[in-house]
TIMI-923458 format. One record per residue (C-alpha): residue number from 1; residue in one letter; chain; x, y, z. Coordinates in steps of 0.02 Angstrom, whole numbers, always signed. Example, Ala and Ser with C-alpha at 12.3 -4.5 7.8 and 13.67 -1.06 7.14 Angstrom:
BEGIN
pt n 1; res A; chain A; east +615; north -225; up +390
pt n 2; res S; chain A; east +684; north -53; up +357
END
This chain:
BEGIN
pt n 1; res M; chain A; east +543; north +587; up +1417
pt n 2; res S; chain A; east +618; north +446; up +1313
pt n 3; res T; chain A; east +671; north +484; up +1134
pt n 4; res L; chain A; east +569; north +397; up +999
pt n 5; res P; chain A; east +663; north +314; up +855
pt n 6; res Q; chain A; east +654; north +420; up +697
pt n 7; res G; chain A; east +654; north +365; up +517
pt n 8; res L; chain A; east +590; north +388; up +340
pt n 9; res L; chain A; east +401; north +411; up +331
pt n 10; res S; chain A; east +374; north +365; up +514
pt n 11; res L; chain A; east +436; north +501; up +633
pt n 12; res P; chain A; east +548; north +614; up +528
pt n 13; res S; chain A; east +709; north +688; up +589
pt n 14; res P; chain A; east +713; north +879; up +576
pt n 15; res D; chain A; east +844; north +875; up +438
pt n 16; res D; chain A; east +762; north +741; up +329
pt n 17; res K; chain A; east +700; north +833; up +173
pt n 18; res R; chain A; east +657; north +680; up +69
pt n 19; res F; chain A; east +470; north +698; up +88
pt n 20; res A; chain A; east +477; north +880; up +32
pt n 21; res K; chain A; east +575; north +821; up -120
pt n 22; res A; chain A; east +444; north +688; up -155
pt n 23; res V; chain A; east +309; north +822; up -152
pt n 24; res R; chain A; east +411; north +924; up -276
pt n 25; res K; chain A; east +424; north +774; up -392
pt n 26; res V; chain A; east +235; north +748; up -388
pt n 27; res R; chain A; east +206; north +930; up -430
pt n 28; res L; chain A; east +331; north +918; up -573
pt n 29; res M; chain A; east +228; north +774; up -643
pt n 30; res A; chain A; east +71; north +880; up -632
pt n 31; res L; chain A; east +157; north +1027; up -715
pt n 32; res R; chain A; east +223; north +914; up -852
pt n 33; res C; chain A; east +45; north +857; up -884
pt n 34; res L; chain A; east -13; north +1037; up -899
pt n 35; res L; chain A; east +129; north +1085; up -1016
pt n 36; res S; chain A; east +136; north +930; up -1126
pt n 37; res Y; chain A; east -36; north +847; up -1128
pt n 38; res P; chain A; east -81; north +817; up -1312
pt n 39; res V; chain A; east -200; north +950; up -1375
pt n 40; res A; chain A; east -255; north +853; up -1529
pt n 41; res G; chain A; east -439; north +813; up -1514
pt n 42; res L; chain A; east -476; north +947; up -1385
pt n 43; res S; chain A; east -600; north +1085; up -1426
pt n 44; res A; chain A; east -531; north +1239; up -1512
pt n 45; res P; chain A; east -558; north +1355; up -1360
pt n 46; res L; chain A; east -469; north +1234; up -1244
pt n 47; res Q; chain A; east -327; north +1207; up -1368
pt n 48; res S; chain A; east -296; north +1393; up -1387
pt n 49; res S; chain A; east -306; north +1420; up -1199
pt n 50; res L; chain A; east -179; north +1283; up -1164
pt n 51; res V; chain A; east -62; north +1349; up -1298
pt n 52; res R; chain A; east -71; north +1525; up -1227
pt n 53; res L; chain A; east -47; north +1462; up -1049
pt n 54; res R; chain A; east +107; north +1366; up -1102
pt n 55; res E; chain A; east +181; north +1515; up -1194
pt n 56; res V; chain A; east +180; north +1614; up -1031
pt n 57; res L; chain A; east +215; north +1477; up -904
pt n 58; res V; chain A; east +366; north +1396; up -987
pt n 59; res P; chain A; east +475; north +1553; up -972
pt n 60; res G; chain A; east +396; north +1586; up -802
pt n 61; res A; chain A; east +451; north +1414; up -746
pt n 62; res R; chain A; east +629; north +1450; up -799
pt n 63; res R; chain A; east +631; north +1609; up -693
pt n 64; res H; chain A; east +534; north +1549; up -541
pt n 65; res S; chain A; east +510; north +1361; up -547
pt n 66; res A; chain A; east +481; north +1346; up -359
pt n 67; res L; chain A; east +341; north +1473; up -364
pt n 68; res L; chain A; east +255; north +1393; up -513
pt n 69; res L; chain A; east +266; north +1221; up -432
pt n 70; res D; chain A; east +192; north +1295; up -275
pt n 71; res A; chain A; east +45; north +1363; up -376
pt n 72; res V; chain A; east +21; north +1195; up -464
pt n 73; res G; chain A; east +21; north +1111; up -292
pt n 74; res A; chain A; east -136; north +1202; up -236
pt n 75; res P; chain A; east -275; north +1079; up -188
pt n 76; res D; chain A; east -390; north +1156; up -318
pt n 77; res V; chain A; east -264; north +1118; up -456
pt n 78; res L; chain A; east -154; north +970; up -412
pt n 79; res P; chain A; east -288; north +833; up -397
pt n 80; res I; chain A; east -359; north +878; up -567
pt n 81; res L; chain A; east -190; north +875; up -655
pt n 82; res L; chain A; east -139; north +712; up -572
pt n 83; res T; chain A; east -305; north +633; up -622
pt n 84; res L; chain A; east -269; north +686; up -801
pt n 85; res A; chain A; east -89; north +626; up -788
pt n 86; res A; chain A; east -155; north +456; up -736
pt n 87; res R; chain A; east -277; north +461; up -884
pt n 88; res L; chain A; east -425; north +442; up -766
pt n 89; res G; chain A; east -531; north +589; up -820
pt n 90; res D; chain A; east -602; north +685; up -967
pt n 91; res P; chain A; east -480; north +825; up -1015
pt n 92; res E; chain A; east -620; north +926; up -1094
pt n 93; res A; chain A; east -710; north +933; up -927
pt n 94; res L; chain A; east -561; north +941; up -809
pt n 95; res F; chain A; east -432; north +1055; up -890
pt n 96; res P; chain A; east -544; north +1210; up -883
pt n 97; res K; chain A; east -568; north +1187; up -695
pt n 98; res A; chain A; east -382; north +1168; up -664
pt n 99; res I; chain A; east -336; north +1314; up -778
pt n 100; res A; chain A; east -462; north +1431; up -698
pt n 101; res S; chain A; east -403; north +1391; up -521
pt n 102; res L; chain A; east -220; north +1401; up -572
pt n 103; res M; chain A; east -246; north +1573; up -649
pt n 104; res A; chain A; east -328; north +1635; up -490
pt n 105; res G; chain A; east -180; north +1569; up -391
pt n 106; res L; chain A; east -44; north +1636; up -506
pt n 107; res V; chain A; east -89; north +1815; up -464
pt n 108; res H; chain A; east -34; north +1787; up -285
pt n 109; res Y; chain A; east +145; north +1781; up -350
pt n 110; res S; chain A; east +136; north +1931; up -466
pt n 111; res D; chain A; east +252; north +2035; up -358
pt n 112; res K; chain A; east +391; north +1909; up -394
pt n 113; res E; chain A; east +371; north +1922; up -583
pt n 114; res L; chain A; east +313; north +1746; up -612
pt n 115; res L; chain A; east +204; north +1824; up -746
pt n 116; res R; chain A; east +283; north +1944; up -869
pt n 117; res D; chain A; east +144; north +1930; up -996
pt n 118; res N; chain A; east -44; north +1907; up -988
pt n 119; res I; chain A; east -141; north +1745; up -998
pt n 120; res L; chain A; east -311; north +1758; up -1079
pt n 121; res I; chain A; east -424; north +1607; up -1086
pt n 122; res E; chain A; east -590; north +1610; up -1177
pt n 123; res F; chain A; east -705; north +1467; up -1133
pt n 124; res P; chain A; east -858; north +1460; up -1019
pt n 125; res V; chain A; east -814; north +1465; up -834
pt n 126; res D; chain A; east -948; north +1437; up -703
pt n 127; res R; chain A; east -836; north +1441; up -550
pt n 128; res V; chain A; east -660; north +1478; up -494
pt n 129; res Q; chain A; east -599; north +1395; up -335
pt n 130; res D; chain A; east -454; north +1487; up -256
pt n 131; res G; chain A; east -411; north +1395; up -97
pt n 132; res R; chain A; east -248; north +1489; up -74
pt n 133; res G; chain A; east -348; north +1650; up -82
pt n 134; res H; chain A; east -484; north +1577; up +32
pt n 135; res R; chain A; east -624; north +1617; up -91
pt n 136; res T; chain A; east -737; north +1546; up -225
pt n 137; res L; chain A; east -805; north +1644; up -373
pt n 138; res L; chain A; east -970; north +1587; up -451
pt n 139; res F; chain A; east -1032; north +1646; up -622
pt n 140; res S; chain A; east -1210; north +1632; up -688
pt n 141; res P; chain A; east -1218; north +1634; up -835
pt n 142; res P; chain A; east -1042; north +1565; up -854
pt n 143; res A; chain A; east -906; north +1695; up -877
pt n 144; res R; chain A; east -838; north +1712; up -1054
pt n 145; res A; chain A; east -655; north +1739; up -1015
pt n 146; res L; chain A; east -523; north +1755; up -880
pt n 147; res L; chain A; east -371; north +1868; up -888
pt n 148; res V; chain A; east -220; north +1867; up -774
pt n 149; res D; chain A; east -56; north +1962; up -780
pt n 150; res A; chain A; east +67; north +2040; up -659
pt n 151; res S; chain A; east -59; north +2176; up -616
pt n 152; res G; chain A; east -200; north +2062; up -564
pt n 153; res F; chain A; east -348; north +1952; up -610
pt n 154; res A; chain A; east -500; north +2002; up -713
pt n 155; res V; chain A; east -657; north +1917; up -776
pt n 156; res Q; chain A; east -770; north +1949; up -925
pt n 157; res L; chain A; east -945; north +1906; up -867
pt n 158; res G; chain A; east -1069; north +1813; up -973
pt n 159; res D; chain A; east -1197; north +1954; up -983
pt n 160; res E; chain A; east -1244; north +2036; up -1147
pt n 161; res E; chain A; east -1119; north +2177; up -1120
pt n 162; res G; chain A; east -975; north +2061; up -1076
pt n 163; res T; chain A; east -943; north +2164; up -920
pt n 164; res R; chain A; east -764; north +2163; up -857
pt n 165; res V; chain A; east -738; north +2141; up -670
pt n 166; res D; chain A; east -568; north +2165; up -589
pt n 167; res I; chain A; east -551; north +2042; up -446
pt n 168; res P; chain A; east -473; north +2119; up -289
pt n 169; res S; chain A; east -322; north +2043; up -206
pt n 170; res A; chain A; east -354; north +1892; up -97
pt n 171; res P; chain A; east -432; north +1861; up +24
pt n 172; res E; chain A; east -547; north +2008; up -15
pt n 173; res L; chain A; east -708; north +1958; up -103
pt n 174; res P; chain A; east -773; north +2056; up -254
pt n 175; res N; chain A; east -936; north +2146; up -230
pt n 176; res P; chain A; east -1084; north +2039; up -283
pt n 177; res Q; chain A; east -1169; north +2092; up -443
pt n 178; res P; chain A; east -1277; north +2014; up -578
pt n 179; res G; chain A; east -1183; north +1864; up -645
pt n 180; res L; chain A; east -1054; north +1857; up -505
pt n 181; res E; chain A; east -1060; north +1791; up -327
pt n 182; res A; chain A; east -916; north +1758; up -209
pt n 183; res S; chain A; east -899; north +1660; up -50
pt n 184; res G; chain A; east -767; north +1618; up +78
pt n 185; res D; chain A; east -781; north +1429; up +91
pt n 186; res F; chain A; east -615; north +1403; up +179
pt n 187; res H; chain A; east -581; north +1405; up +366
pt n 188; res R; chain A; east -406; north +1405; up +442
pt n 189; res L; chain A; east -361; north +1272; up +568
pt n 190; res A; chain A; east -191; north +1318; up +641
pt n 191; res E; chain A; east -104; north +1485; up +660
pt n 192; res D; chain A; east +69; north +1417; up +619
pt n 193; res L; chain A; east +3; north +1317; up +470
pt n 194; res P; chain A; east -78; north +1460; up +373
pt n 195; res R; chain A; east -122; north +1353; up +222
pt n 196; res L; chain A; east -207; north +1214; up +319
pt n 197; res H; chain A; east -394; north +1240; up +307
pt n 198; res L; chain A; east -565; north +1162; up +318
pt n 199; res S; chain A; east -642; north +1175; up +145
pt n 200; res L; chain A; east -825; north +1176; up +97
pt n 201; res V; chain A; east -779; north +1152; up -86
pt n 202; res D; chain A; east -677; north +1013; up -165
pt n 203; res A; chain A; east -583; north +996; up -329
pt n 204; res N; chain A; east -542; north +810; up -325
pt n 205; res P; chain A; east -628; north +728; up -476
pt n 206; res L; chain A; east -618; north +558; up -389
pt n 207; res S; chain A; east -692; north +606; up -220
pt n 208; res M; chain A; east -850; north +505; up -246
pt n 209; res Y; chain A; east -755; north +349; up -298
pt n 210; res E; chain A; east -752; north +240; up -144
pt n 211; res A; chain A; east -639; north +90; up -118
pt n 212; res H; chain A; east -704; north +49; up +56
pt n 213; res P; chain A; east -856; north -67; up +51
pt n 214; res D; chain A; east -939; north +17; up +200
pt n 215; res K; chain A; east -931; north +195; up +132
pt n 216; res D; chain A; east -1020; north +285; up -8
pt n 217; res G; chain A; east -908; north +423; up -71
pt n 218; res N; chain A; east -858; north +587; up +9
pt n 219; res A; chain A; east -995; north +715; up -16
pt n 220; res I; chain A; east -962; north +876; up +79
pt n 221; res D; chain A; east -1066; north +876; up +239
pt n 222; res L; chain A; east -1043; north +974; up +400
pt n 223; res G; chain A; east -1152; north +846; up +489
pt n 224; res G; chain A; east -1263; north +977; up +566
pt n 225; res K; chain A; east -1114; north +1065; up +646
pt n 226; res T; chain A; east -1047; north +1239; up +611
pt n 227; res P; chain A; east -878; north +1275; up +532
pt n 228; res E; chain A; east -827; north +1342; up +703
pt n 229; res D; chain A; east -869; north +1173; up +781
pt n 230; res W; chain A; east -755; north +1090; up +654
pt n 231; res Q; chain A; east -618; north +1218; up +681
pt n 232; res Q; chain A; east -623; north +1188; up +868
pt n 233; res G; chain A; east -623; north +997; up +856
pt n 234; res L; chain A; east -489; north +985; up +724
pt n 235; res G; chain A; east -387; north +1120; up +808
pt n 236; res E; chain A; east -387; north +1023; up +971
pt n 237; res G; chain A; east -335; north +865; up +878
pt n 238; res L; chain A; east -194; north +959; up +793
pt n 239; res E; chain A; east -136; north +1028; up +960
pt n 240; res L; chain A; east -121; north +851; up +1030
pt n 241; res I; chain A; east -9; north +807; up +884
pt n 242; res R; chain A; east +95; north +965; up +897
pt n 243; res T; chain A; east +131; north +932; up +1080
pt n 244; res A; chain A; east +166; north +746; up +1066
pt n 245; res L; chain A; east +251; north +732; up +895
pt n 246; res P; chain A; east +327; north +901; up +851
pt n 247; res T; chain A; east +437; north +843; up +706
pt n 248; res W; chain A; east +290; north +747; up +629
pt n 249; res F; chain A; east +182; north +902; up +652
pt n 250; res G; chain A; east +314; north +1008; up +566
pt n 251; res E; chain A; east +302; north +902; up +410
pt n 252; res L; chain A; east +118; north +952; up +391
pt n 253; res T; chain A; east +183; north +1106; up +301
pt n 254; res H; chain A; east +215; north +993; up +152
pt n 255; res A; chain A; east +94; north +851; up +187
pt n 256; res L; chain A; east -78; north +924; up +225
pt n 257; res E; chain A; east -168; north +1077; up +159
pt n 258; res R; chain A; east -353; north +1037; up +152
pt n 259; res I; chain A; east -477; north +942; up +262
pt n 260; res V; chain A; east -647; north +913; up +183
pt n 261; res P; chain A; east -793; north +880; up +303
pt n 262; res V; chain A; east -898; north +726; up +264
pt n 263; res G; chain A; east -1018; north +715; up +411
pt n 264; res Y; chain A; east -1027; north +690; up +598
pt n 265; res G; chain A; east -1036; north +533; up +702
pt n 266; res E; chain A; east -1025; north +504; up +890
pt n 267; res R; chain A; east -987; north +318; up +876
pt n 268; res A; chain A; east -898; north +281; up +712
pt n 269; res H; chain A; east -766; north +389; up +630
pt n 270; res L; chain A; east -732; north +384; up +444
pt n 271; res S; chain A; east -593; north +460; up +341
pt n 272; res A; chain A; east -519; north +445; up +167
pt n 273; res S; chain A; east -379; north +505; up +55
pt n 274; res Y; chain A; east -332; north +482; up -127
pt n 275; res R; chain A; east -169; north +453; up -218
pt n 276; res E; chain A; east -220; north +584; up -346
pt n 277; res A; chain A; east -256; north +714; up -211
pt n 278; res P; chain A; east -103; north +727; up -99
pt n 279; res G; chain A; east -126; north +856; up +37
pt n 280; res T; chain A; east -315; north +831; up +46
pt n 281; res V; chain A; east -405; north +719; up +170
pt n 282; res Y; chain A; east -588; north +683; up +201
pt n 283; res M; chain A; east -649; north +665; up +381
pt n 284; res T; chain A; east -803; north +651; up +487
pt n 285; res L; chain A; east -809; north +754; up +646
pt n 286; res H; chain A; east -804; north +659; up +810
pt n 287; res P; chain A; east -819; north +720; up +990
pt n 288; res N; chain A; east -659; north +630; up +1044
pt n 289; res R; chain A; east -504; north +737; up +1017
pt n 290; res V; chain A; east -391; north +584; up +1017
pt n 291; res T; chain A; east -494; north +506; up +878
pt n 292; res L; chain A; east -477; north +664; up +774
pt n 293; res A; chain A; east -289; north +672; up +804
pt n 294; res E; chain A; east -276; north +489; up +753
pt n 295; res A; chain A; east -373; north +521; up +593
pt n 296; res I; chain A; east -263; north +669; up +545
pt n 297; res I; chain A; east -107; north +562; up +571
pt n 298; res H; chain A; east -184; north +411; up +484
pt n 299; res E; chain A; east -237; north +499; up +324
pt n 300; res T; chain A; east -85; north +612; up +315
pt n 301; res Q; chain A; east +26; north +458; up +326
pt n 302; res H; chain A; east -72; north +384; up +180
pt n 303; res G; chain A; east -39; north +543; up +84
pt n 304; res K; chain A; east +148; north +532; up +116
pt n 305; res A; chain A; east +160; north +353; up +55
pt n 306; res N; chain A; east +51; north +393; up -95
pt n 307; res A; chain A; east +161; north +541; up -140
pt n 308; res F; chain A; east +314; north +428; up -145
pt n 309; res S; chain A; east +218; north +300; up -248
pt n 310; res W; chain A; east +210; north +418; up -399
pt n 311; res T; chain A; east +398; north +410; up -426
pt n 312; res D; chain A; east +477; north +291; up -299
pt n 313; res A; chain A; east +403; north +119; up -273
pt n 314; res L; chain A; east +406; north +51; up -95
pt n 315; res L; chain A; east +352; north -129; up -130
pt n 316; res H; chain A; east +384; north -232; up -286
pt n 317; res N; chain A; east +228; north -336; up -248
pt n 318; res G; chain A; east +117; north -205; up -168
pt n 319; res M; chain A; east -26; north -229; up -291
pt n 320; res S; chain A; east +7; north -408; up -348
pt n 321; res T; chain A; east +2; north -495; up -178
pt n 322; res W; chain A; east -167; north -497; up -90
pt n 323; res T; chain A; east -210; north -544; up +88
pt n 324; res E; chain A; east -360; north -560; up +202
pt n 325; res S; chain A; east -409; north -416; up +317
pt n 326; res A; chain A; east -477; north -434; up +492
pt n 327; res V; chain A; east -562; north -264; up +491
pt n 328; res R; chain A; east -636; north -262; up +314
pt n 329; res P; chain A; east -744; north -391; up +227
pt n 330; res D; chain A; east -639; north -385; up +69
pt n 331; res L; chain A; east -466; north -444; up +21
pt n 332; res R; chain A; east -334; north -308; up +19
pt n 333; res P; chain A; east -176; north -291; up -84
pt n 334; res L; chain A; east -17; north -293; up +18
pt n 335; res W; chain A; east -1; north -108; up -20
pt n 336; res G; chain A; east -157; north -83; up +88
pt n 337; res V; chain A; east -76; north -174; up +234
pt n 338; res L; chain A; east +79; north -66; up +214
pt n 339; res L; chain A; east -30; north +91; up +215
pt n 340; res A; chain A; east -117; north +33; up +374
pt n 341; res V; chain A; east +43; north -6; up +469
pt n 342; res H; chain A; east +126; north +151; up +404
pt n 343; res A; chain A; east -23; north +252; up +467
pt n 344; res F; chain A; east -48; north +172; up +637
pt n 345; res V; chain A; east +130; north +153; up +702
pt n 346; res P; chain A; east +139; north +344; up +718
pt n 347; res V; chain A; east -35; north +340; up +797
pt n 348; res S; chain A; east +38; north +220; up +925
pt n 349; res A; chain A; east +180; north +344; up +952
pt n 350; res L; chain A; east +51; north +479; up +989
pt n 351; res H; chain A; east -29; north +366; up +1121
pt n 352; res H; chain A; east +141; north +328; up +1197
pt n 353; res V; chain A; east +193; north +510; up +1219
pt n 354; res M; chain A; east +22; north +561; up +1286
pt n 355; res A; chain A; east +32; north +422; up +1416
pt n 356; res E; chain A; east +214; north +456; up +1460
pt n 357; res T; chain A; east +180; north +640; up +1490
pt n 358; res G; chain A; east +25; north +604; up +1595
pt n 359; res H; chain A; east -102; north +687; up +1481
pt n 360; res S; chain A; east -274; north +693; up +1562
pt n 361; res L; chain A; east -353; north +606; up +1411
pt n 362; res T; chain A; east -252; north +447; up +1447
pt n 363; res E; chain A; east -332; north +412; up +1615
pt n 364; res D; chain A; east -489; north +320; up +1561
pt n 365; res D; chain A; east -518; north +140; up +1507
pt n 366; res W; chain A; east -560; north +191; up +1328
pt n 367; res F; chain A; east -385; north +260; up +1299
pt n 368; res R; chain A; east -298; north +109; up +1377
pt n 369; res R; chain A; east -398; north -10; up +1268
pt n 370; res R; chain A; east -376; north +96; up +1113
pt n 371; res R; chain A; east -188; north +105; up +1139
pt n 372; res A; chain A; east -177; north -84; up +1158
pt n 373; res Q; chain A; east -291; north -113; up +1008
pt n 374; res V; chain A; east -182; north -8; up +893
pt n 375; res I; chain A; east -23; north -93; up +953
pt n 376; res Q; chain A; east -99; north -266; up +925
pt n 377; res G; chain A; east -158; north -215; up +753
pt n 378; res N; chain A; east +16; north -157; up +710
pt n 379; res V; chain A; east +89; north -321; up +775
pt n 380; res N; chain A; east -19; north -418; up +653
pt n 381; res G; chain A; east +5; north -299; up +508
pt n 382; res I; chain A; east +194; north -305; up +528
pt n 383; res K; chain A; east +188; north -494; up +538
pt n 384; res T; chain A; east +99; north -496; up +369
pt n 385; res L; chain A; east +226; north -376; up +294
pt n 386; res K; chain A; east +374; north -476; up +358
pt n 387; res E; chain A; east +300; north -634; up +282
pt n 388; res L; chain A; east +246; north -565; up +113
pt n 389; res A; chain A; east +327; north -399; up +71
pt n 390; res D; chain A; east +459; north -382; up -64
pt n 391; res P; chain A; east +520; north -204; up -32
pt n 392; res T; chain A; east +625; north -93; up -142
pt n 393; res P; chain A; east +782; north -18; up -60
pt n 394; res L; chain A; east +682; north +137; up -14
pt n 395; res G; chain A; east +540; north +27; up +49
pt n 396; res R; chain A; east +663; north -74; up +153
pt n 397; res E; chain A; east +724; north +85; up +237
pt n 398; res M; chain A; east +546; north +138; up +273
pt n 399; res L; chain A; east +496; north -33; up +341
pt n 400; res D; chain A; east +650; north -44; up +450
pt n 401; res S; chain A; east +610; north +125; up +527
pt n 402; res L; chain A; east +430; north +72; up +558
pt n 403; res Y; chain A; east +485; north -92; up +636
pt n 404; res A; chain A; east +610; north -4; up +750
pt n 405; res L; chain A; east +481; north +123; up +809
pt n 406; res H; chain A; east +351; north -13; up +834
pt n 407; res D; chain A; east +471; north -122; up +935
pt n 408; res F; chain A; east +510; north +27; up +1047
pt n 409; res L; chain A; east +325; north +62; up +1075
pt n 410; res V; chain A; east +285; north -120; up +1113
pt n 411; res A; chain A; east +424; north -129; up +1240
pt n 412; res A; chain A; east +365; north +31; up +1325
pt n 413; res A; chain A; east +179; north -14; up +1328
pt n 414; res P; chain A; east +92; north -80; up +1484
pt n 415; res P; chain A; east +9; north -252; up +1478
pt n 416; res P; chain A; east -149; north -244; up +1372
pt n 417; res P; chain A; east -321; north -247; up +1454
pt n 418; res E; chain A; east -419; north -408; up +1436
pt n 419; res G; chain A; east -520; north -435; up +1279
pt n 420; res I; chain A; east -408; north -352; up +1149
pt n 421; res D; chain A; east -432; north -441; up +981
pt n 422; res E; chain A; east -267; north -524; up +942
pt n 423; res D; chain A; east -318; north -551; up +759
pt n 424; res A; chain A; east -354; north -368; up +722
pt n 425; res L; chain A; east -261; north -270; up +592
pt n 426; res P; chain A; east -241; north -82; up +617
pt n 427; res P; chain A; east -419; north -14; up +630
pt n 428; res G; chain A; east -444; north +88; up +473
END
């Protein structure tokens, strides 16, 4: 089998650690928000909770910075802190959610002495989402306080007695009792990616904000299917990627942790991701395994570019230069064209390897047309970028690697079937 060209943010080489470093930078920004967000004007309970949290976490960060950054990177914590860092949300509403989920996650590291003192927060808590522990805790009435230290995690319920409940180690669920319910809303998707899961809860404050004119937010919806149906479909899509693009698949350890279901459709497939929620994607379920594999690649690639965008610009004119789109009724900033090409050149690589290895799913007319459609979309997207883009040095390296991979794939592709739209941009 021919060797595909590798490069930054396209098909990574095994020894390229720059994306992992970009993820670390994003988590540092989130941690900085948690540790330095101005407390003036916040309610007294939230102020005191943040002060106490900082008293414990600052020395903990000095001892075990990698572990603390890992905890901050959980998909129930990171999107909230990045939303606050971008000044896009109400700290009074969002900080308690992030703090509660972070405290639940911190206990997973207690054996490594991340915590040498206790953290007690005292404000109403109606739920704790602990994706890393594969569980959600629900309190009615809201719990009064949460306590975490090296020995574990405890809750003071909101009943008249203020009952204390010690929460067992994850993933065990506490016994249900008045004022406390627990559920396992997280379903694993790949044995060798233990953190990657389908989630029936979401922490992204911006998930219902929709930039696409043909979509209306990302409400959680299994689409009439069971979690097992989703696990099977997504698992088969992931297996296609693992087999065809092993180094790209390997980067999922840093790039993707949560898939949120947003419905089912046999004809159209929809997906979304957010700059403030790296590692989380929103997807509809589809009966075609290739379509699901494409969507995983597509949205994960968006997440990679978005992660770099927090600290390392790729285009000087990404948001100031706008262009028409052949697949959307609205104008798009050049950044959107970059995201599309960056997403669909690796999709084209998936098609190439599947065809070259004689995969059974490549034998029908749908696959041949789809492969040609994606290539033609990339041709037009790259043409736009070459005409309009003003890349930074890092952006130039990324574009050059995309162009080289694309040129290889075009040269290796068979002639397109008749009727492929030559004006199409990448479909998505």
